[in-house]
Biopython code that builds the backbone (N, CA, C, O; Angstrom):
import numpy as np
from Bio.PDB.StructureBuilder import StructureBuilder

atoms = [
    (1, "MET", "N", (-18.317, -10.902, -2.159)),
    (1, "MET", "CA", (-17.304, -9.975, -1.704)),
    (1, "MET", "C", (-15.931, -10.487, -2.140)),
    (1, "MET", "O", (-15.670, -11.689, -2.098)),
    (2, "THR", "N", (-15.076, -9.592, -2.550)),
    (2, "THR", "CA", (-13.740, -9.932, -3.016)),
    (2, "THR", "C", (-12.833, -10.212, -1.834)),
    (2, "THR", "O", (-12.889, -9.517, -0.819)),
    (3, "HIS", "N", (-12.003, -11.224, -1.966)),
    (3, "HIS", "CA", (-11.037, -11.597, -0.926)),
    (3, "HIS", "C", (-9.837, -10.658, -0.956)),
    (3, "HIS", "O", (-9.375, -10.273, -2.030)),
    (4, "HIS", "N", (-9.335, -10.290, 0.216)),
    (4, "HIS", "CA", (-8.150, -9.429, 0.275)),
    (4, "HIS", "C", (-7.093, -10.054, 1.174)),
    (4, "HIS", "O", (-7.397, -10.911, 2.004)),
    (5, "LEU", "N", (-5.843, -9.614, 1.000)),
    (5, "LEU", "CA", (-4.714, -10.014, 1.827)),
    (5, "LEU", "C", (-4.310, -8.810, 2.659)),
    (5, "LEU", "O", (-4.858, -7.723, 2.478)),
    (6, "ASP", "N", (-3.348, -8.989, 3.582)),
    (6, "ASP", "CA", (-2.895, -7.828, 4.338)),
    (6, "ASP", "C", (-1.754, -7.131, 3.595)),
    (6, "ASP", "O", (-1.247, -7.640, 2.595)),
    (7, "GLY", "N", (-1.361, -5.964, 4.095)),
    (7, "GLY", "CA", (-0.373, -5.126, 3.431)),
    (7, "GLY", "C", (1.007, -5.726, 3.275)),
    (7, "GLY", "O", (1.827, -5.188, 2.531)),
    (8, "ASN", "N", (1.286, -6.828, 3.956)),
    (8, "ASN", "CA", (2.595, -7.472, 3.807)),
    (8, "ASN", "C", (2.831, -7.967, 2.381)),
    (8, "ASN", "O", (3.977, -8.148, 1.972)),
    (9, "VAL", "N", (1.763, -8.184, 1.629)),
    (9, "VAL", "CA", (1.887, -8.638, 0.245)),
    (9, "VAL", "C", (2.565, -7.578, -0.632)),
    (9, "VAL", "O", (3.049, -7.895, -1.719)),
    (10, "LEU", "N", (2.604, -6.326, -0.168)),
    (10, "LEU", "CA", (3.249, -5.240, -0.923)),
    (10, "LEU", "C", (4.770, -5.263, -0.799)),
    (10, "LEU", "O", (5.450, -4.590, -1.573)),
    (11, "ALA", "N", (5.322, -6.015, 0.147)),
    (11, "ALA", "CA", (6.764, -5.987, 0.426)),
    (11, "ALA", "C", (7.624, -6.244, -0.809)),
    (11, "ALA", "O", (8.579, -5.506, -1.055)),
    (12, "GLY", "N", (7.311, -7.253, -1.573)),
    (12, "GLY", "CA", (8.123, -7.577, -2.747)),
    (12, "GLY", "C", (8.117, -6.477, -3.788)),
    (12, "GLY", "O", (9.169, -6.065, -4.275)),
    (13, "ALA", "N", (6.927, -6.002, -4.128)),
    (13, "ALA", "CA", (6.816, -4.971, -5.159)),
    (13, "ALA", "C", (7.472, -3.669, -4.715)),
    (13, "ALA", "O", (8.159, -3.022, -5.505)),
    (14, "LEU", "N", (7.267, -3.282, -3.468)),
    (14, "LEU", "CA", (7.823, -2.006, -2.995)),
    (14, "LEU", "C", (9.321, -2.070, -2.739)),
    (14, "LEU", "O", (9.983, -1.034, -2.685)),
    (15, "SER", "N", (9.866, -3.278, -2.581)),
    (15, "SER", "CA", (11.309, -3.394, -2.359)),
    (15, "SER", "C", (12.095, -2.984, -3.609)),
    (15, "SER", "O", (13.295, -2.723, -3.525)),
    (16, "GLU", "N", (11.431, -2.928, -4.756)),
    (16, "GLU", "CA", (12.083, -2.463, -5.975)),
    (16, "GLU", "C", (12.266, -0.951, -5.971)),
    (16, "GLU", "O", (13.094, -0.424, -6.714)),
    (17, "VAL", "N", (11.495, -0.248, -5.138)),
    (17, "VAL", "CA", (11.524, 1.210, -5.097)),
    (17, "VAL", "C", (12.199, 1.731, -3.830)),
    (17, "VAL", "O", (12.987, 2.675, -3.892)),
    (18, "PHE", "N", (11.898, 1.126, -2.687)),
    (18, "PHE", "CA", (12.402, 1.586, -1.406)),
    (18, "PHE", "C", (13.470, 0.635, -0.879)),
    (18, "PHE", "O", (13.392, -0.573, -1.103)),
    (19, "THR", "N", (14.470, 1.178, -0.179)),
    (19, "THR", "CA", (15.542, 0.339, 0.349)),
    (19, "THR", "C", (15.220, -0.235, 1.722)),
    (19, "THR", "O", (15.950, -1.099, 2.209)),
    (20, "THR", "N", (14.165, 0.216, 2.346)),
    (20, "THR", "CA", (13.735, -0.286, 3.642)),
    (20, "THR", "C", (12.412, -1.024, 3.492)),
    (20, "THR", "O", (11.722, -0.854, 2.488)),
    (21, "ASP", "N", (12.053, -1.835, 4.469)),
    (21, "ASP", "CA", (10.781, -2.553, 4.430)),
    (21, "ASP", "C", (9.643, -1.566, 4.675)),
    (21, "ASP", "O", (9.397, -1.168, 5.814)),
    (22, "VAL", "N", (8.969, -1.181, 3.637)),
    (22, "VAL", "CA", (7.925, -0.168, 3.726)),
    (22, "VAL", "C", (6.685, -0.696, 4.438)),
    (22, "VAL", "O", (5.902, 0.100, 4.955)),
    (23, "THR", "N", (6.481, -1.997, 4.480)),
    (23, "THR", "CA", (5.289, -2.521, 5.146)),
    (23, "THR", "C", (5.314, -2.229, 6.645)),
    (23, "THR", "O", (4.262, -2.220, 7.285)),
    (24, "ALA", "N", (6.499, -1.991, 7.218)),
    (24, "ALA", "CA", (6.610, -1.634, 8.638)),
    (24, "ALA", "C", (6.396, -0.139, 8.855)),
    (24, "ALA", "O", (6.189, 0.296, 9.988)),
    (25, "ALA", "N", (6.441, 0.644, 7.793)),
    (25, "ALA", "CA", (6.249, 2.092, 7.901)),
    (25, "ALA", "C", (4.808, 2.395, 8.288)),
    (25, "ALA", "O", (3.885, 1.653, 7.952)),
    (26, "ARG", "N", (4.639, 3.492, 8.996)),
    (26, "ARG", "CA", (3.287, 3.955, 9.342)),
    (26, "ARG", "C", (2.855, 4.961, 8.280)),
    (26, "ARG", "O", (3.643, 5.793, 7.829)),
    (27, "ALA", "N", (1.597, 4.868, 7.894)),
    (27, "ALA", "CA", (1.068, 5.748, 6.856)),
    (27, "ALA", "C", (-0.249, 6.349, 7.321)),
    (27, "ALA", "O", (-1.003, 5.726, 8.069)),
    (28, "ARG", "N", (-0.512, 7.557, 6.873)),
    (28, "ARG", "CA", (-1.761, 8.234, 7.214)),
    (28, "ARG", "C", (-2.696, 8.216, 6.017)),
    (28, "ARG", "O", (-2.328, 8.641, 4.922)),
    (29, "CYS", "N", (-3.900, 7.723, 6.231)),
    (29, "CYS", "CA", (-4.925, 7.698, 5.189)),
    (29, "CYS", "C", (-5.377, 9.122, 4.896)),
    (29, "CYS", "O", (-5.694, 9.878, 5.814)),
    (30, "GLY", "N", (-5.406, 9.481, 3.640)),
    (30, "GLY", "CA", (-5.868, 10.796, 3.242)),
    (30, "GLY", "C", (-7.366, 10.977, 3.403)),
    (30, "GLY", "O", (-7.857, 12.105, 3.357)),
    (31, "GLY", "N", (-8.100, 9.894, 3.589)),
    (31, "GLY", "CA", (-9.550, 9.972, 3.734)),
    (31, "GLY", "C", (-9.983, 10.153, 5.180)),
    (31, "GLY", "O", (-10.650, 11.134, 5.509)),
    (32, "CYS", "N", (-9.608, 9.212, 6.050)),
    (32, "CYS", "CA", (-10.082, 9.245, 7.436)),
    (32, "CYS", "C", (-9.025, 9.693, 8.432)),
    (32, "CYS", "O", (-9.336, 9.938, 9.598)),
    (33, "GLY", "N", (-7.765, 9.803, 7.980)),
    (33, "GLY", "CA", (-6.696, 10.236, 8.874)),
    (33, "GLY", "C", (-6.103, 9.137, 9.728)),
    (33, "GLY", "O", (-5.222, 9.403, 10.547)),
    (34, "ARG", "N", (-6.561, 7.915, 9.560)),
    (34, "ARG", "CA", (-6.038, 6.796, 10.346)),
    (34, "ARG", "C", (-4.544, 6.641, 10.090)),
    (34, "ARG", "O", (-4.102, 6.650, 8.942)),
    (35, "MET", "N", (-3.769, 6.500, 11.163)),
    (35, "MET", "CA", (-2.324, 6.302, 11.073)),
    (35, "MET", "C", (-2.038, 4.878, 11.528)),
    (35, "MET", "O", (-2.287, 4.538, 12.685)),
    (36, "SER", "N", (-1.517, 4.040, 10.630)),
    (36, "SER", "CA", (-1.258, 2.646, 10.963)),
    (36, "SER", "C", (-0.176, 2.091, 10.051)),
    (36, "SER", "O", (0.104, 2.667, 8.999)),
    (37, "PRO", "N", (0.446, 0.961, 10.450)),
    (37, "PRO", "CA", (1.441, 0.333, 9.586)),
    (37, "PRO", "C", (0.828, -0.057, 8.241)),
    (37, "PRO", "O", (-0.326, -0.480, 8.173)),
    (38, "ILE", "N", (1.596, 0.088, 7.196)),
    (38, "ILE", "CA", (1.116, -0.291, 5.863)),
    (38, "ILE", "C", (0.725, -1.768, 5.827)),
    (38, "ILE", "O", (-0.146, -2.165, 5.053)),
    (39, "ALA", "N", (1.369, -2.575, 6.664)),
    (39, "ALA", "CA", (1.053, -4.004, 6.719)),
    (39, "ALA", "C", (-0.395, -4.261, 7.125)),
    (39, "ALA", "O", (-0.915, -5.347, 6.868)),
    (40, "GLU", "N", (-1.062, -3.286, 7.753)),
    (40, "GLU", "CA", (-2.456, -3.463, 8.162)),
    (40, "GLU", "C", (-3.452, -3.131, 7.051)),
    (40, "GLU", "O", (-4.652, -3.347, 7.216)),
    (41, "ALA", "N", (-2.975, -2.615, 5.939)),
    (41, "ALA", "CA", (-3.876, -2.290, 4.827)),
    (41, "ALA", "C", (-4.500, -3.571, 4.273)),
    (41, "ALA", "O", (-3.939, -4.657, 4.415)),
    (42, "MET", "N", (-5.646, -3.432, 3.651)),
    (42, "MET", "CA", (-6.300, -4.550, 2.960)),
    (42, "MET", "C", (-5.853, -4.474, 1.503)),
    (42, "MET", "O", (-6.106, -3.479, 0.824)),
    (43, "VAL", "N", (-5.193, -5.516, 1.028)),
    (43, "VAL", "CA", (-4.641, -5.498, -0.330)),
    (43, "VAL", "C", (-5.405, -6.487, -1.210)),
    (43, "VAL", "O", (-5.530, -7.670, -0.892)),
    (44, "TYR", "N", (-5.902, -5.970, -2.307)),
    (44, "TYR", "CA", (-6.655, -6.776, -3.267)),
    (44, "TYR", "C", (-5.753, -7.067, -4.464)),
    (44, "TYR", "O", (-5.097, -6.173, -4.998)),
    (45, "THR", "N", (-5.732, -8.321, -4.868)),
    (45, "THR", "CA", (-4.836, -8.756, -5.941)),
    (45, "THR", "C", (-5.572, -9.125, -7.219)),
    (45, "THR", "O", (-4.945, -9.561, -8.184)),
    (46, "ASP", "N", (-6.888, -8.960, -7.246)),
    (46, "ASP", "CA", (-7.661, -9.364, -8.415)),
    (46, "ASP", "C", (-7.871, -8.228, -9.407)),
    (46, "ASP", "O", (-8.817, -8.260, -10.194)),
    (47, "ALA", "N", (-7.003, -7.232, -9.377)),
    (47, "ALA", "CA", (-7.007, -6.123, -10.339)),
    (47, "ALA", "C", (-5.770, -6.299, -11.229)),
    (47, "ALA", "O", (-5.028, -7.267, -11.060)),
    (48, "PRO", "N", (-5.543, -5.394, -12.157)),
    (48, "PRO", "CA", (-4.328, -5.495, -12.977)),
    (48, "PRO", "C", (-3.040, -5.352, -12.166)),
    (48, "PRO", "O", (-1.955, -5.631, -12.675)),
    (49, "GLY", "N", (-3.152, -4.923, -10.917)),
    (49, "GLY", "CA", (-2.006, -4.796, -10.024)),
    (49, "GLY", "C", (-2.460, -5.028, -8.599)),
    (49, "GLY", "O", (-3.458, -5.712, -8.367)),
    (50, "LEU", "N", (-1.738, -4.466, -7.642)),
    (50, "LEU", "CA", (-2.104, -4.552, -6.234)),
    (50, "LEU", "C", (-2.810, -3.258, -5.836)),
    (50, "LEU", "O", (-2.351, -2.167, -6.174)),
    (51, "VAL", "N", (-3.914, -3.379, -5.125)),
    (51, "VAL", "CA", (-4.664, -2.214, -4.656)),
    (51, "VAL", "C", (-4.747, -2.295, -3.141)),
    (51, "VAL", "O", (-5.366, -3.212, -2.601)),
    (52, "ALA", "N", (-4.120, -1.329, -2.443)),
    (52, "ALA", "CA", (-4.133, -1.287, -0.981)),
    (52, "ALA", "C", (-5.206, -0.311, -0.522)),
    (52, "ALA", "O", (-5.245, 0.837, -0.965)),
    (53, "ARG", "N", (-6.080, -0.777, 0.373)),
    (53, "ARG", "CA", (-7.174, 0.054, 0.892)),
    (53, "ARG", "C", (-7.039, 0.200, 2.400)),
    (53, "ARG", "O", (-6.532, -0.692, 3.081)),
    (54, "CYS", "N", (-7.490, 1.318, 2.904)),
    (54, "CYS", "CA", (-7.473, 1.613, 4.335)),
    (54, "CYS", "C", (-8.360, 0.611, 5.073)),
    (54, "CYS", "O", (-9.489, 0.355, 4.656)),
    (55, "ALA", "N", (-7.856, 0.051, 6.158)),
    (55, "ALA", "CA", (-8.643, -0.884, 6.960)),
    (55, "ALA", "C", (-9.734, -0.162, 7.744)),
    (55, "ALA", "O", (-10.670, -0.793, 8.234)),
    (56, "GLY", "N", (-9.614, 1.164, 7.864)),
    (56, "GLY", "CA", (-10.608, 1.930, 8.602)),
    (56, "GLY", "C", (-11.768, 2.408, 7.756)),
    (56, "GLY", "O", (-12.922, 2.293, 8.166)),
    (57, "CYS", "N", (-11.474, 2.953, 6.556)),
    (57, "CYS", "CA", (-12.550, 3.553, 5.752)),
    (57, "CYS", "C", (-12.648, 2.987, 4.334)),
    (57, "CYS", "O", (-13.546, 3.375, 3.587)),
    (58, "ASP", "N", (-11.755, 2.088, 3.950)),
    (58, "ASP", "CA", (-11.775, 1.417, 2.647)),
    (58, "ASP", "C", (-11.310, 2.305, 1.487)),
    (58, "ASP", "O", (-11.441, 1.903, 0.331)),
    (59, "GLN", "N", (-10.772, 3.493, 1.760)),
    (59, "GLN", "CA", (-10.249, 4.347, 0.679)),
    (59, "GLN", "C", (-9.009, 3.692, 0.064)),
    (59, "GLN", "O", (-8.233, 3.041, 0.763)),
    (60, "VAL", "N", (-8.830, 3.867, -1.235)),
    (60, "VAL", "CA", (-7.616, 3.377, -1.894)),
    (60, "VAL", "C", (-6.435, 4.200, -1.390)),
    (60, "VAL", "O", (-6.425, 5.424, -1.518)),
    (61, "LEU", "N", (-5.441, 3.526, -0.818)),
    (61, "LEU", "CA", (-4.230, 4.173, -0.325)),
    (61, "LEU", "C", (-3.137, 4.176, -1.381)),
    (61, "LEU", "O", (-2.467, 5.185, -1.601)),
    (62, "ALA", "N", (-2.969, 3.031, -2.030)),
    (62, "ALA", "CA", (-1.866, 2.877, -2.976)),
    (62, "ALA", "C", (-2.218, 1.830, -4.023)),
    (62, "ALA", "O", (-3.005, 0.916, -3.776)),
    (63, "THR", "N", (-1.621, 1.985, -5.192)),
    (63, "THR", "CA", (-1.703, 0.959, -6.225)),
    (63, "THR", "C", (-0.298, 0.692, -6.737)),
    (63, "THR", "O", (0.527, 1.599, -6.841)),
    (64, "VAL", "N", (-0.043, -0.570, -7.053)),
    (64, "VAL", "CA", (1.251, -0.985, -7.602)),
    (64, "VAL", "C", (0.965, -1.866, -8.808)),
    (64, "VAL", "O", (0.300, -2.895, -8.691)),
    (65, "VAL", "N", (1.471, -1.457, -9.969)),
    (65, "VAL", "CA", (1.262, -2.218, -11.198)),
    (65, "VAL", "C", (2.618, -2.576, -11.780)),
    (65, "VAL", "O", (3.433, -1.695, -12.054)),
    (66, "ASP", "N", (2.861, -3.864, -11.971)),
    (66, "ASP", "CA", (4.080, -4.346, -12.620)),
    (66, "ASP", "C", (3.809, -4.350, -14.117)),
    (66, "ASP", "O", (3.030, -5.166, -14.610)),
    (67, "ALA", "N", (4.453, -3.439, -14.840)),
    (67, "ALA", "CA", (4.250, -3.313, -16.280)),
    (67, "ALA", "C", (5.476, -3.787, -17.044)),
    (67, "ALA", "O", (5.886, -3.160, -18.021)),
    (68, "GLY", "N", (6.054, -4.879, -16.607)),
    (68, "GLY", "CA", (7.223, -5.435, -17.292)),
    (68, "GLY", "C", (8.483, -4.648, -16.999)),
    (68, "GLY", "O", (9.121, -4.860, -15.967)),
    (69, "ASP", "N", (8.849, -3.746, -17.885)),
    (69, "ASP", "CA", (10.078, -2.971, -17.698)),
    (69, "ASP", "C", (9.845, -1.719, -16.852)),
    (69, "ASP", "O", (10.764, -0.923, -16.659)),
    (70, "ARG", "N", (8.615, -1.538, -16.346)),
    (70, "ARG", "CA", (8.272, -0.376, -15.512)),
    (70, "ARG", "C", (7.442, -0.831, -14.322)),
    (70, "ARG", "O", (6.702, -1.812, -14.398)),
    (71, "LEU", "N", (7.579, -0.102, -13.224)),
    (71, "LEU", "CA", (6.731, -0.297, -12.061)),
    (71, "LEU", "C", (5.949, 0.996, -11.888)),
    (71, "LEU", "O", (6.539, 2.067, -11.745)),
    (72, "ILE", "N", (4.633, 0.901, -11.900)),
    (72, "ILE", "CA", (3.791, 2.082, -11.772)),
    (72, "ILE", "C", (3.241, 2.090, -10.348)),
    (72, "ILE", "O", (2.503, 1.189, -9.951)),
    (73, "LEU", "N", (3.612, 3.122, -9.584)),
    (73, "LEU", "CA", (3.272, 3.220, -8.172)),
    (73, "LEU", "C", (2.503, 4.509, -7.920)),
    (73, "LEU", "O", (2.948, 5.591, -8.303)),
    (74, "SER", "N", (1.359, 4.393, -7.282)),
    (74, "SER", "CA", (0.587, 5.566, -6.867)),
    (74, "SER", "C", (0.357, 5.472, -5.365)),
    (74, "SER", "O", (-0.127, 4.458, -4.862)),
    (75, "LEU", "N", (0.707, 6.538, -4.657)),
    (75, "LEU", "CA", (0.461, 6.638, -3.219)),
    (75, "LEU", "C", (-0.525, 7.778, -2.952)),
    (75, "LEU", "O", (-0.488, 8.409, -1.896)),
    (76, "ALA", "N", (-1.397, 8.029, -3.914)),
    (76, "ALA", "CA", (-2.298, 9.188, -3.893)),
    (76, "ALA", "C", (-3.234, 9.204, -2.684)),
    (76, "ALA", "O", (-3.657, 10.282, -2.265)),
    (77, "GLY", "N", (-3.564, 8.072, -2.123)),
    (77, "GLY", "CA", (-4.488, 8.029, -0.993)),
    (77, "GLY", "C", (-3.837, 8.226, 0.355)),
    (77, "GLY", "O", (-4.516, 8.207, 1.382)),
    (78, "LEU", "N", (-2.516, 8.416, 0.367)),
    (78, "LEU", "CA", (-1.791, 8.629, 1.620)),
    (78, "LEU", "C", (-1.455, 10.098, 1.781)),
    (78, "LEU", "O", (-1.042, 10.753, 0.824)),
    (79, "SER", "N", (-1.630, 10.615, 2.981)),
    (79, "SER", "CA", (-1.223, 12.002, 3.217)),
    (79, "SER", "C", (0.164, 12.068, 3.845)),
    (79, "SER", "O", (0.773, 13.138, 3.878)),
    (80, "ALA", "N", (0.680, 10.929, 4.350)),
    (80, "ALA", "CA", (2.030, 10.896, 4.931)),
    (80, "ALA", "C", (2.487, 9.447, 5.076)),
    (80, "ALA", "O", (1.675, 8.538, 5.250)),
    (81, "ILE", "N", (3.806, 9.251, 4.999)),
    (81, "ILE", "CA", (4.426, 7.958, 5.295)),
    (81, "ILE", "C", (5.554, 8.242, 6.268)),
    (81, "ILE", "O", (6.382, 9.120, 6.026)),
    (82, "GLU", "N", (5.590, 7.504, 7.367)),
    (82, "GLU", "CA", (6.606, 7.658, 8.398)),
    (82, "GLU", "C", (7.555, 6.463, 8.321)),
    (82, "GLU", "O", (7.151, 5.337, 8.611)),
    (83, "LEU", "N", (8.803, 6.692, 7.936)),
    (83, "LEU", "CA", (9.812, 5.640, 7.802)),
    (83, "LEU", "C", (10.836, 5.762, 8.920)),
    (83, "LEU", "O", (11.251, 6.870, 9.258)),
    (84, "ARG", "N", (11.244, 4.653, 9.490)),
    (84, "ARG", "CA", (12.303, 4.643, 10.506)),
    (84, "ARG", "C", (13.663, 4.694, 9.813)),
    (84, "ARG", "O", (13.852, 4.096, 8.753)),
    (85, "ARG", "N", (14.586, 5.397, 10.408)),
    (85, "ARG", "CA", (15.964, 5.458, 9.868)),
    (85, "ARG", "C", (16.777, 4.314, 10.392)),
    (85, "ARG", "O", (17.955, 4.190, 10.056)),
]
sb = StructureBuilder()
sb.init_structure("model")
sb.init_model(0)
sb.init_chain("A")
sb.init_seg("    ")
for serial, (resi, resn, name, xyz) in enumerate(atoms, 1):
    if name == "N":
        sb.init_residue(resn, " ", resi, " ")
    sb.init_atom(name, np.array(xyz, "f"), 0.0, 1.0, " ", f" {name:<3s}", serial, name[0])
structure = sb.get_structure()
């Protein structure tokens, strides 16, 4: 089985895109509907980038790929993100 980290590992990569700490944001999984802080996601680092999976159903929530002069971000597995102002 592949080892994973928690969603806090996404903080550095996502800070390039968002001005707030997104790991504290609550997100809804598009698969099971679970609403939880992004920091609770299971993040796998043994891919070409970071892959965040739902702790409830294991669906891919987000991927972050550092491509040098570009950051490729997919949030396709999320149906909502709740950010505090």
